[in-house]
C-alpha positions as CSV (number, residue, x, y, z in Angstrom):
1,M,45.8,134.8,98.3
2,I,45.1,134.5,102.0
3,T,41.8,136.1,102.9
4,D,40.4,133.8,105.5
5,R,41.5,134.7,109.1
6,Q,41.2,131.1,110.4
7,R,43.4,129.8,107.5
8,L,45.9,132.6,108.1
9,A,46.1,131.7,111.8
10,S,46.9,128.1,110.9
11,L,49.7,129.4,108.6
12,L,51.2,131.5,111.4
13,R,51.8,128.6,113.7
14,L,55.5,128.5,113.0
15,M,57.2,131.3,111.2
16,V,60.9,131.0,110.5
17,I,62.6,134.4,109.9
18,T,65.7,134.1,107.8
19,D,69.2,135.2,109.0
20,R,72.3,134.7,106.8
21,R,74.7,134.9,109.7
22,A,72.8,132.3,111.8
23,A,72.6,130.0,108.7
24,G,76.3,130.2,108.3
25,D,78.0,128.1,105.6
26,R,74.8,126.1,105.0
27,G,73.2,129.1,103.4
28,V,69.6,130.5,103.9
29,L,68.1,128.4,101.1
30,D,69.3,125.1,102.5
31,V,68.2,125.9,106.1
32,V,64.8,127.1,104.8
33,R,64.4,123.8,102.9
34,L,65.0,121.9,106.1
35,A,62.7,124.1,108.1
36,L,59.9,123.5,105.7
37,A,60.6,119.8,105.7
38,G,60.3,120.0,109.5
39,G,56.9,121.6,109.3
40,A,57.4,125.4,109.2
41,T,54.2,127.0,108.1
42,A,55.6,130.4,107.2
43,I,58.9,131.9,106.1
44,Q,59.8,135.5,106.5
45,L,62.7,136.9,104.4
46,R,64.6,139.4,106.5
47,D,67.9,140.8,105.3
48,K,68.9,144.4,106.0
49,D,72.2,144.1,104.1
50,L,71.5,142.6,100.6
51,T,71.1,144.9,97.6
52,G,67.7,145.1,96.1
53,R,68.8,142.9,93.2
54,D,70.2,140.2,95.4
55,L,67.2,140.3,97.7
56,C,64.9,139.8,94.7
57,R,67.0,136.8,93.6
58,L,66.7,135.2,97.0
59,C,63.1,136.2,97.3
60,D,62.3,134.4,94.0
61,R,63.9,131.2,95.3
62,L,62.2,131.3,98.7
63,A,58.8,132.0,97.1
64,D,59.2,128.9,95.0
65,L,60.1,126.8,98.1
66,C,57.2,128.1,100.1
67,R,54.8,127.6,97.2
68,D,55.8,124.0,96.8
69,S,55.4,123.4,100.6
70,G,52.1,125.3,101.0
71,A,53.8,127.7,103.4
72,L,53.1,131.4,103.7
73,F,55.9,133.6,102.4
74,I,56.4,137.1,103.8
75,V,59.0,139.7,103.1
76,N,60.2,141.9,105.9
77,D,60.1,145.7,105.3
78,R,60.5,145.7,101.5
79,L,57.0,146.1,100.0
80,D,58.6,146.6,96.6
81,V,60.4,143.3,96.7
82,A,57.3,141.5,98.0
83,L,55.2,142.8,95.1
84,A,57.9,142.2,92.5
85,C,58.6,138.6,93.5
86,G,55.1,137.4,94.2
87,A,55.3,137.0,97.9
88,D,52.1,136.5,99.9
89,G,52.7,139.6,101.9
90,V,54.9,142.0,103.8
91,H,55.8,142.5,107.5
92,L,56.2,146.1,108.6
93,G,57.8,147.6,111.7
94,Q,56.7,150.8,113.4
95,D,59.2,152.8,111.4
96,D,58.4,151.3,108.0
97,L,55.8,152.3,105.5
98,P,52.5,153.0,107.2
99,V,50.1,150.1,107.0
100,A,47.3,152.1,105.4
101,R,49.7,153.1,102.5
102,A,50.9,149.5,102.2
103,R,47.3,148.2,102.0
104,A,46.5,150.7,99.3
105,L,49.4,149.5,97.2
106,M,49.0,145.7,97.9
107,G,45.3,145.5,97.8
108,A,43.0,143.2,99.9
109,G,44.5,139.9,98.7
110,H,47.9,140.2,100.3
111,V,48.9,139.7,103.9
112,I,50.3,142.6,106.0
113,G,51.8,141.9,109.3
114,I,52.9,144.6,111.7
115,S,55.2,144.7,114.7
116,A,53.1,145.7,117.7
117,P,54.7,145.5,121.1
118,T,52.0,147.6,122.8
119,P,48.2,147.4,122.9
120,E,48.0,150.9,121.3
121,E,50.1,149.8,118.3
122,A,48.0,146.7,117.9
123,Q,44.8,148.7,117.8
124,A,46.3,151.2,115.3
125,G,47.5,148.3,113.1
126,E,44.1,146.7,113.0
127,R,42.4,150.1,112.3
128,D,44.8,150.7,109.4
129,G,44.3,147.3,107.7
130,A,46.9,144.9,109.1
131,D,46.2,141.2,109.0
132,Y,48.3,139.9,111.9
133,L,50.6,141.1,114.7
134,G,54.2,140.3,115.5
135,V,54.3,140.8,119.3
136,G,57.5,140.9,121.3
137,A,60.1,140.5,122.3
138,V,58.3,138.1,124.6
139,F,61.4,136.5,126.0
140,A,65.0,137.7,126.1
141,T,66.7,137.4,122.8
142,S,70.1,138.3,121.2
143,S,68.9,137.7,117.6
144,K,67.6,141.2,117.1
145,G,69.6,144.1,118.6
146,D,66.6,146.4,118.6
147,A,64.2,144.0,120.5
148,G,64.2,145.9,123.8
149,E,63.2,144.6,127.1
150,P,61.0,141.4,127.0
151,I,57.3,141.9,127.7
152,G,56.8,138.4,128.9
153,P,53.6,136.3,128.5
154,A,51.6,138.8,130.5
155,G,52.6,141.6,128.1
156,L,51.7,139.4,125.2
157,S,48.3,138.8,126.6
158,R,47.6,142.5,127.0
159,V,48.5,143.1,123.3
160,V,46.4,140.2,122.1
161,A,43.4,141.4,124.1
162,A,43.6,144.8,122.6
163,C,42.3,143.8,119.2
164,S,41.0,140.9,117.1
165,L,44.0,140.2,114.9
166,P,45.9,136.9,115.2
167,A,49.2,137.4,117.0
168,V,52.6,135.7,116.5
169,A,55.0,135.8,119.5
170,I,58.5,136.7,118.7
171,G,61.7,137.1,120.7
172,G,63.6,134.4,122.5
173,V,61.0,131.7,121.6
174,N,62.2,128.1,121.6
175,A,60.6,124.6,122.0
176,S,60.7,124.9,125.8
177,N,58.7,128.2,126.0
178,A,56.6,128.3,122.8
179,A,53.6,126.8,124.7
180,L,53.7,129.7,127.2
181,A,53.3,132.1,124.3
182,V,50.3,130.2,122.9
183,T,48.6,129.9,126.2
184,A,49.1,133.7,126.5
185,G,47.0,134.2,123.4
186,A,49.3,133.9,120.4
187,V,48.2,131.7,117.4
188,G,51.9,130.8,116.7
189,V,55.5,131.8,117.1
190,A,58.2,133.4,115.0
191,V,61.8,132.3,115.5
192,I,65.2,133.1,114.1
193,A,68.1,131.4,115.9
194,A,66.0,128.5,117.2
195,V,65.8,127.2,113.7
196,M,68.3,129.1,111.5
197,A,71.2,128.4,113.9
198,A,70.1,124.9,114.9
199,A,72.4,122.0,114.2
200,D,69.4,120.2,112.8
201,P,66.9,122.8,111.5
202,Q,64.4,120.2,110.4
203,A,64.3,118.6,113.8
204,A,64.2,122.0,115.5
205,A,61.2,123.1,113.4
206,A,59.4,119.9,114.1
207,R,59.9,120.3,117.8
208,L,58.6,123.9,117.8
209,L,55.6,123.0,115.6
210,A,54.7,120.1,118.0
211,S,55.0,122.4,121.0
212,V,52.8,125.0,119.4
213,S,50.2,122.5,118.1
214,D,49.9,120.8,121.4
215,A,49.3,124.1,123.1
216,V,46.8,125.2,120.5
217,G,44.9,122.0,121.1
218,M,44.7,122.5,124.9
C-alpha cells in the first residue's frame, strides 16, 4: 500500500490512462505492456463502456502487469472494481462517489485521486481525504469530450498552490509540453492519446518520462 507522499509523487510522474479506441487493434493490454516497458510509473484503467464483469477481467490483468513492473495501478470511477481486483486505488471525478465515502470504504492504505480543475475543488478533496489531484485540462485535448476549456500552466499553478496534495497535469500533455506542466507545479503528467495512440508506445512513454524527470530535476 502507498502511504508515503514522497513515494506516491514519484509513482505519479507518468500516468498512462487506458483507452480501447486509441489502442486500436493492438489492444489495451499490449499497449500497457509497452508503456510500462518505456517507464510509465502508473496506469489508470478508464473504460466507460465495458460491463462490470469484463472490466474486472481487464482489471485483473492490468493489476498483474503493474505489480510486476512496480507501477501504481488506479481504476477510474469504479470503487467496487478497484476493491474487488486489488488495485492500488481509485480516481474519482466531481460527479462520482464523494471522496470521504470512498475513504471510509477503502481505508487509509489505498490511494484516492480526484479531478480538481479549480482551487476550491482541490481544497475540498484534500479536506475529504484525497491523496492526489488530477488537474486539467491544462492544454487543449480531444481525448476527453468533457474536458472543457484548457486552464493552462497558470491555472495549474493556482490549483497546486491551493493545497498540499501532489498534482498530476492532464489534458493535451505530450513530450513537448510536459515540462511546462511540471514547472507549473505538477509532480507528473497523465496522458491518454500521447501513449495509447502512439505508433511506438514504449518510445512515447520513454520520451514523456524523460521530459518530466528532466523538469523535476531542474
